[in-house]
GUMIGU-353922 format. One line per 8 residues: their letters; for each residue z, x, y of N, C-alpha, C, CB. Coordinates in steps of 0.02 Angstrom, whole numbers. Glycine has a CB too. Layout:
N
a> Z X Y Z X Y Z X Y Z X Y; ...
END
This chain:
117
xxxxxxxx> 1333 1268 395 1275 1271 354 1222 1224 382 1292 1252 281; 1163 1249 391 1109 1210 421 1076 1165 370 1056 1257 452; 1061 1104 391 1025 1057 349 954 1045 374 1063 991 345; 932 1086 422 866 1076 449 813 1096 398 857 1117 514; 761 1054 394 704 1068 351 641 1066 393 700 1018 291; 591 1102 373 527 1103 407 473 1082 358 512 1174 437; 430 1035 381 377 1008 339 310 1015 375 390 934 320; 258 1040 342 192 1045 374 164 974 385 143 1087 331
xxxxxxxx> 127 967 440 92 904 454 20 920 472 127 864 512; -20 868 482 -88 877 504 -94 858 578 -136 834 462; -38 846 611 -39 829 682 -58 891 723 30 802 705; -102 881 773 -126 938 813 -123 926 888 -196 954 793; -116 864 910 -123 848 981 -55 827 1010 -175 792 991; -28 871 1052 38 859 1082 39 796 1125 58 919 1124; -13 786 1165 -15 727 1209 -18 663 1169 -75 731 1256; -57 662 1116 -61 602 1075 6 590 1039 -118 607 1023
xxxxxxxx> 39 643 1018 105 635 987 154 606 1036 130 704 960; 154 631 1099 199 603 1150 184 529 1163 193 643 1215; 120 512 1167 99 442 1177 122 399 1119 23 437 1186; 113 425 1059 133 389 998 208 373 999 116 430 936; 248 423 1015 321 412 1017 338 360 1071 358 478 1031; 306 365 1129 318 317 1183 298 247 1161 279 338 1246; 240 241 1127 217 176 1102 267 145 1054 149 184 1067; 302 186 1016 351 162 968 420 153 998 355 210 909
xxxxxxxx> 425 164 1064 490 155 1098 538 213 1087 522 92 1075; 512 271 1071 553 330 1058 545 378 1116 534 365 991; 600 400 1145 598 448 1200 580 517 1174 666 450 1238; 533 549 1208 510 616 1187 527 667 1241 434 616 1173; 548 725 1219 564 781 1263 520 839 1242 640 800 1261; 488 872 1290 449 931 1275 493 993 1282 387 937 1322; 482 1042 1239 521 1104 1239 596 1090 1240 501 1148 1299; 619 1055 1189 689 1035 1186 722 1060 1123 696 960 1191
xxxxxxxx> 781 1032 1110 820 1049 1051 826 988 1006 889 1076 1070; 813 998 942 822 947 891 895 948 871 774 958 829; 928 889 877 998 885 858 1006 874 783 1033 829 897; 1055 907 755 1073 897 685 1147 880 680 1056 961 643; 1171 871 619 1241 855 609 1286 911 634 1256 840 535; 1347 892 653 1398 939 676 1375 980 736 1417 985 620; 1332 951 779 1311 984 840 1261 1040 831 1370 1011 873; 1234 1048 771 1184 1100 761 1121 1082 799 1169 1110 685
xxxxxxxx> 1085 1133 822 1023 1122 859 972 1176 841 1037 1123 935; 908 1156 846 853 1202 836 799 1183 887 826 1200 761; 765 1233 915 716 1218 967 651 1193 936 703 1281 1009; 615 1153 976 551 1125 954 507 1113 1015 561 1060 913; 441 1110 1004 394 1096 1058 400 1025 1084 323 1110 1035; 414 978 1039 425 909 1059 481 880 1015 360 866 1053; 524 842 1047 581 812 1012 580 737 1021 648 842 1038; 585 700 966 593 628 968 668 615 967 556 592 907
xxxxxxxx> 695 591 1023 766 579 1030 782 512 996 789 580 1105; 821 515 943 836 455 903 907 432 917 827 469 829; 920 369 901 989 343 902 1028 382 849 992 266 888; 1090 394 864 1132 431 817 1137 504 836 1105 424 747; 1157 543 787 1174 613 798 1114 660 790 1228 633 751; 1060 637 758 1005 681 739 938 658 765 1002 688 664; 893 705 776 826 692 803 773 718 755 818 726 872; 710 704 774 652 734 741 620 781 792 601 680 716
xxxxxxxx> 591 835 768 556 881 813 493 907 780 601 939 833; 448 933 822 386 963 798 376 1029 833 325 916 809; 357 1081 795 342 1147 823 272 1166 804 393 1200 798; 235 1192 853 165 1211 843 160 1276 803 129 1218 910; 113 1276 756 97 1336 716 39 1373 749 80 1317 643; 26 1433 725 -29 1473 751 -97 1439 741 -30 1542 718; -104 1398 689 -167 1364 676 -176 1299 716 -174 1348 602; -127 1282 758 -132 1223 800 -99 1161 772 -202 1209 814
xxxxxxxx> -79 1163 708 -45 1106 679 30 1109 697 -54 1104 602; 63 1054 687 135 1051 700 173 1044 635 152 992 747; 231 1077 632 278 1066 577 331 1017 602 310 1133 553; 349 970 560 404 924 574 469 959 557 397 857 534; 517 956 603 582 988 592 635 933 599 595 1046 643; 679 930 549 732 879 553 789 896 506 704 810 536; 847 871 523 904 870 478 898 804 441 974 878 518; 860 804 387 842 742 352 904 702 330 799 758 291
xxxxxxxx> 955 733 299 1014 693 281 1047 663 343 1064 736 242; 1046 699 398 1076 674 460 1036 616 489 1081 729 511; 970 621 489 927 567 513 938 505 470 852 587 513; 947 515 405 955 459 359 1019 419 370 954 484 288; 1066 446 407 1128 410 421 1113 346 460 1178 455 460; 1067 350 509 1052 293 552 982 264 542 1060 313 624; 938 299 506 868 279 502 842 285 431 825 322 550; 792 244 416 754 253 354 702 306 372 721 184 328
xxxxxxxx> 716 369 356 674 424 380 603 419 355 704 489 359; 592 397 294 523 391 268 484 339 307 524 372 193; 515 282 320 482 229 359 469 252 430 525 165 360; 517 287 460 509 312 529 452 362 533 575 344 553; 450 410 489 398 461 490 330 431 474 414 517 439; 327 384 427 264 349 413 239 311 473 273 302 354; 283 277 509 261 238 567 236 285 622 319 195 595; 267 343 630 242 392 679 174 417 658 292 451 686
xxxxxxxx> 166 436 595 101 461 571 46 409 577 107 484 498; 61 346 561 11 293 565 -10 280 638 37 229 534; 39 276 682 23 263 753 -14 323 783 88 249 793; 4 384 763 -31 443 785 -105 440 764 3 507 757; -118 421 702 -186 417 677 -226 365 716 -187 398 602; -196 308 732 -230 257 772 -245 284 842 -188 193 776; -194 314 874 -204 341 941 -256 397 943 -138 367 969; -257 439 892 -305 494 888 -376 465 881 -289 541 830
xxxxxxxx> -383 415 839 -449 383 829 -474 351 893 -444 330 773; -431 314 927 -450 282 990 -470 334 1041 -392 239 1017; -434 388 1045 -450 442 1092 -518 472 1077 -395 498 1090; -532 483 1013 -595 514 994 -655 469 1005 -593 536 922; -646 403 996 -704 359 1006 -719 349 1081 -692 291 973; -673 371 1124 -685 368 1196 -722 430 1221 -619 360 1233; -738 476 1177 -772 538 1196 -843 523 1221 -775 587 1137; -869 564 1267 -937 554 1291 -987 552 1233 -956 610 1340
xxxxxxxx> -1035 507 1239 -1086 500 1188 -1071 445 1138 -1095 564 1153; -1010 420 1138 -993 368 1090 -984 299 1123 -929 387 1054; -998 294 1188 -986 232 1224 -1025 173 1195 -1003 241 1297; -1085 185 1171 -1127 131 1146 -1126 127 1069 -1198 139 1170; -1079 160 1038 -1075 160 965 -1033 101 941 -1044 227 940; -1046 81 880 -1005 30 847 -955 65 802 -1049 -20 807; -892 48 810 -840 78 770 -802 21 736 -793 123 812; -791 28 671 -753 -22 634 -690 14 608 -796 -53 575
xxxxx> -633 -9 631 -569 20 612 -533 -30 567 -526 38 675; -516 -8 507 -481 -51 459 -411 -22 449 -520 -57 391; -361 -63 460 -292 -42 450 -264 -84 393 -249 -50 515; -236 -51 343 -209 -86 284 -136 -67 273 -250 -71 222; -99 -112 242 -31 -97 221 -32 -59 157 10 -160 214
END
């Protein structure tokens, strides 16, 4: 019986997602398999290889967004999944913002970034 769940996200940039995972010390694989309990696997566009038996993965939708795919109970065996996903989302938002302010035409702009707990 599969425990994989899929959740919509607002993530759209594969390269920024890979950078985010690398920044957090998480190994990322493109076009890989997300591991679940009892050796179950499901394919994804990017896989965050986690300690333990289970991983997180993201698959691109037709609209360009990614769905998060995971065996949530399996991930919870070794990780606080809410904290892990929140840290990925927060770091992704920071990386996306930094990337966008480096766009042509914004070099002489003032940007104020506030990060709160």
